[in-house]
N, C-alpha and C positions, 0 to 999 in steps of 0.2 A: 523601620520603614512602614510596617503595617499600621502603626499608630498614626503616622502622618496621613496615610490614605484614609483612615477612618475619620479623622477630624476634618479633612478637607472635603470629604464627600457630602452631598446633600443628606440631611438627617433622615429623610423619608426613604432613601434608596434601599437600605438593608431590609426594611419592612416590606417593601414592594417586591423585591426580587423573588422570594420564595413562591409567592402566588403566581408570578408570571412564568417562572422557569421550571419548577419542580413538578413536572407533569408526567414523567415517564416512570412506569412501573416495571417490574422484572420482565414481563413478557414482551413489552415493546422494546426494552433495552436488548433483550435476547435477539429479537428480529433485526435490530439495528446492527448488532455485532456480527451475526451470521451474514447479513447482507453486505457488510463491509469487507468480509474476508472472501466471500464467493466472488467469482468474476474472471477477469482476463487470465490470471495465472493458470488455472486448470484448463480453461478453454483453449489456450494458445500454446502452452509449454509441455503438455503431456508427451507429445511426440519427441521433443528435444530431450526430455529426460529418458525416454525409452532408447533413444539413440546412444546414450551414455552407458546404460546398464542392461539393455535388452529386456527380457520378460519380467525382471524384478523391478519394474517401473514403480511399484507401490512403495518400495523400501526407502528411496530418497524422500518421499512425501512423509513417511513415518518419522525419519530423522529430523526433517524440517519442523514437523509438528512438535517433537520433543524440545527442540531448541526454542521454538516460539512459546511453548508452555512454560519453560523455565523463566524466560524473560517476562512473560505475562505475570508471574508472581511478583517480580520487581515492580512492574507497573501497578499492580494491585496495592502494594504497600504505599507507593507514592500517591496514587490517586485518592486513596482513602485518608491518607495523612494530609494531603493538600488538595481538597476537592474543588479545584479550579480548572477552568477551560483554558489551559495553557500548555499542558503536555511536556514534551522532552525539553523544550527551551526553559520552562520554569524550573524544572528539576535540575537542569544543568547550572542555571544561575544560582539557585539556592546552594548547591553543593560546592561549586568552585568560585563563584563570585567574580569571575573574569568575563568582562563584557564581550571580548573578542571570541572567546570559546563559546559563549552563549549564541553569538551571531552565527558562527560556523555551524553549530548544531541546527539552528533554525533554518539556515540557508541550505544545509544538506537535506533536511526534511522537505523543503520547497523543491529542490532539484529532484528528489525521489518522486515527488508528485508529477513533475513534468516528464521524467523518463517513463513512469508508469502510464501516463496518458498517451505518450507516443507509442508505447507498446500496444495499448488498446486501439489506437488509430490504425496501426499496421494490421492487427488482427481483424479489425472491422473490414478493412479493404480486402484482405485475403478471403474472408468468409463471404463477402459480397460477390467476389469473382467466382468462387467455387460453388456456392449454393445456388446461384442463378445462372451458372454455366456461361459466364461472360468471357472466360479465357483471357483475362488481362495479362499483359506482359509485366515484368518487374517494374518498368517505368510507369505503366498504367496503375499498378497497385500503389506505387508511391504517390502518384497524382491523386488517386482517390483518398489516400491517407491525408494528404495536405488539404484537400477539399473538406474532408470530414473535420479536421482540426479547425479550419476556418469557420465552419458551422458552429462548432463548440464555442469558439471565441465570440461569435455573434450572440449566441444564447447567453453566454457569460456576461457580455456587455449589456444585454437587455435587462438582465437581473433574474435570478432564479430563486424563488421562495422555497427553501428546503423545509419539508415537514415530515413528521413521523409517519403520517398516513401514506405519503408518496414513497417513503422508504420501504414500507411494508409491501406495496405493490411491486416495486422494483425487485425487492428480495424474492418475492414469490415467482417472478419471471425467471430470474437467474437460477433459483432452486429447481424450477420446473425442468429446465434444460438438462441439468445434471441428473435429476431423477429419471428422465427419459433414457439417458445413457445407462443408468443402473438397471432399469426395467428391461431394456433391450438386451443387456448382457445376461441377466438372470433368465429371461425367456429363451434366449438362444442356447444357453448352457443346458436348460431343462429339455430343450428339443434336440440335444445332441450336437449342436453346431459349435464351431470354434474349437479351441484347444486349451483347456484349463491348465494343462501341465506347463504352459509357457510361464505362468506366474512365478515359478521357482527356477526358471532358466536364466542364467547370467549370460551376458553377451560374450560370445566366444572370441578367442584370438587376442585377449588382453593380458599382457604380462603384469605380474605384480599382484594378482589376486583381486579380490572383491573390494577391498577397502577404499583405495583412491578413486576408482571410477564412481563409487557410491558418493564419496565426498564431493567430487566434481559435479555430479548430478544434483546433489542437495543444494549446491549454490544456486542452481536454477529453480529447483522445487521450492525453495524458501520464498520466492516471489509469490507463490500461491497462498502462503500463510500470512502475508502482511495485511494490514488493515485493522487488526484487532486494537492496535495502539491508538487508532483514531477515536475509539470509544471513550477515552479519558476526557475528551472535550465535551462529552455529554454529562459529566459529573454534576454540573450546576443545574441540569435539567431533570435529574433523577430524584425520586422520592427515596430518602434515606440511603444515599450512595454507599456509605460506609458498611451498611448491612447487606445490601443486595449485590454490589459490584463483584465481590469475589466469586460467589456461586454462579452468577450469570455469565461473567467473562469466561470462566473455566468451562462452563457448560457449552458456550458458543464455540470455543476452540475444539472441544471433543466432538461436537456435532459436525463441524466442517471437516475436521480431520478424518472422521469416519466416512463422510461423503466422498472425500478425495481418494481414499484408499479403495472404496467400492468402485468409483469411476475408473481408477487406474486398472483394477482387476478386470472390469468389464471390457475396457479398451484393448488390453493386451490379449485377452481371451479370443476376441473376434478379429483383431488385426495384428499380423506379425510385426515385431518391433522395427524391422528395417523399413516397412511400409508406413508405419505410424510416425516414424521420424522424418518422413519426406514432407516438405511443404509446411504451411502454417495453419492448417485446419484439421488437426488430428481427430477431433470428435465427429466431424462430418464424415470421416472415413468409417468410424465405428457405426454410425447410423446406416450408411450405405451397405456395410457388410452384414450387420445383424438384422436390419429391417429394410430390405431393398424397396419395399412398397410404401414405406413411410415417406410422406412428402418432404423432400430434402429442404425445400425453401422454408418450411415452417421452422425446422431446427436452425437453419441459417439465420432466420429472422430473430429467433430467441437469442442466439449467440451474439448477433450484432447489437441487439438491444442491451444485453448484459454488458458488453465491453463499452458501448456508448455511454452507459450510465457511469461506469468506472472513469472514463475519460473526462466527462463533465465534472464529476465531483472532484477529481484530482486537479483539474485546471481552476476550478473555483477555489480550492484550498491554496494552490500555489500563488494565484494572483492576490488573494487576501493576505497571505504571509508577506509577500513583497510590499503590499500596501502598508501592513502593520509595521514592518521594519523601517519603512520610510518615515512613518509617523514617530517612531522612536529615535529618529535621526541617526540610524545606522546604515541607511541606504539613501541615495540622492533624493532630495525633496520632490523632484518632478514625478517620481514613481508613486507618490502619495496623493496625486491629484484625483479628484472625484468629478465625474461628468455632471454638469449642472442639471440636466433633465432626467437622466437615467439613474443618477446617484450610485454609480458603480465606479470602481477604480480603473478607469479605462486605460491609463498609461501602463499600469501594472499588468493589465490584461494583454496589451500589445507586446510588452516585454516578454512575458512568459510564453505567449503564442509564438513569437519569433524564435525563442529557444527551442520550442517543440518542432517548428518547421525545420530548423537546422538538424535536429536529431533524426527526424523522419527522412530528410533528404540525404544526409551524408552518412548516417549509420544504417537506418532502415530495418535491419534484421531484428526479428523478435527476440532471439536469445541474447543478443548484445544489449538491447534496451531493457529487457526484463532482468537480466543479470546485473546491470548497473543499478537498477532500482534496489535489488536485494543487497548489493554491495553497500550502497549508501545507508540503507536501513540497518544493516548489520553493524556498521560503525556507530550509528546513533544508539542502537541497542547496547553496544559495549559501554558507552558513556552512561546510559541510564542504569545499567547494572552496577557500575561503580558508584554512581550517585546515591543509590540506596544505602550502601555501606557508609559513605561519607556523611549522610544525613541522619544516621542512627543517633547521633548525639543531639540532634535538634528535636526537642520534645514539643508536642502540641497538647492542648487541653482535652481534646476529645479522644475517644478510643478509635483505633484504626487497625487494619490488617497488618500483621507482621509476618514476613516470609522467613523461613529458616535461613540462617546466615549462609549456609553452604550453597543455596540456590543462586543468589546473585553472583557469588564467586564462580560457580560453574557456568552461569549465564555469560558473564564477562569473558571468561576464557573461551567458551564455545563460539560466541559471536566474533571475537577477535580471530579465532582460528579459521572460521569459515570466510572471513573477509580477506584472508591472506593469500598471497600468490602461490603458496605450496599446494593449494587445493586443486590446481589445474584450471583455475578461472582464466577465461580468455583475457589476455592483456589489454584488448581494446576497451574492456570495461573500466580498467584503471585510467586509461587515457580519457575516456568520456567523463568519468567522475572528476578527474583532475582538472580538465578544462572547465567544467561547470563550477567547481569550487574556486578555481582561479578567477573566473568572471566575478564571483562574489567578493573575493579579496580585492580585486581592482576597484569594484564599486565601493567597498568599504574605505579604501584609501582616498578615492575621490571625495567621498562624503566627509572624511576627516578634514580635507583641505577646504571644502565648501563651508563646513561648520566653523573652522578657525577664521576664515575670511569674514563670516557673518557674526562671529562672536557667540556661536551656539555650541553648547555641550550636549553630547548624547544623554538622553534621559537615563536616570538610574532606574533600570527597568523593573517594572512589575512583571514584564514579559508576557502578560496575558494577551497583549495586542500582537505579539509576534509569535505566539506560542505554538502548539504542537500537533496540529492535525497531520497525520501521516497519510501516505498514499493508500488508496483502497484498491482492491482487486477488481 
């Protein structure tokens, strides 16, 4: 198939692409990865994790970090072996060669972007209410979340030029908010405030020991570690990706993992777990407790900016995935229409926004939305870890990273385990994920009937067009 692609492409294209795309060095790639991982997860879900495990809120983040790190090794082998901007869908297609499986993986990634953006919209509304003392009711928070998502859709429709420089600025804003929390925590501890002993205290009154509550909390904490897989789509824009990707991706995960642990320790030192777990703005409570004279609206603004950035990037990704799947004739052709003047996939934008509206209205709660995002991504990660092993027999001419065989095996088992109902995951997350995937299957069947009536067969996919951007935090 690659030979057909090469002979049918314009001869000048391979020579032009490197000069246009390979502009990212290791430092810019590191900022991109850190910025992708930072965001809604830690800002919104720290309190919910504390509700599960008490003062040991840092432990589920460590477990989630380990699982993410193992899976990152699988992504490293695949992205250096196939340095294309296609991600999980491309790897799935190469490994299994089943069009429907590839579609389900791509659609699951798209759905995870929508659930992630819906989580961000809810966090945006809650922080707006609390930081500016608006005192909004639950209905008011939902209304603000819907209005926020409508604004995101309008910006998406207008067209957003994503650039590395913009990502650097957004990353610095997100990082600043978390560093403020860490600094407040360290300053308060040095001044004798708070209770450091809480970091080793497990939530009392739980039968069965520490194991299962930590597992249940990890299913939420994992949402804070997603985003790193989105970096594989930058492979074609990196200088020498085979050489720099492994070190940079692992460094980005270590940096963000360390930040999350320090934020968790600062939070639980200053705010008791039962208070931290109330509401949807846990880090605002940390600022109030540790630095009461710090202008709360400033931190609220930083938080809102961070989650707004996450929502916009996720909805951009989701709408472009729907558009790409329509172009590949695996979703109805109407979803692939482009606006004549804005040159944006406006039908796909409307479709993904309506799904987000439904999630915000009928689900609403941050733990359910964030947990569904993690569930969908854990399923995708399971497939990616298996794909590494299946593609070992597929050789390429260039050198690439090779992960130890044990790691993708552990990664597949761990991701499948954390996606299972035995973890104590809220059943509503399975219902949400099932409904979303069910929508995709219905659209798939409708597309098959439309294609048969029109005499069109689905493309033998390069899958680059429907490929693999994952949700960002």
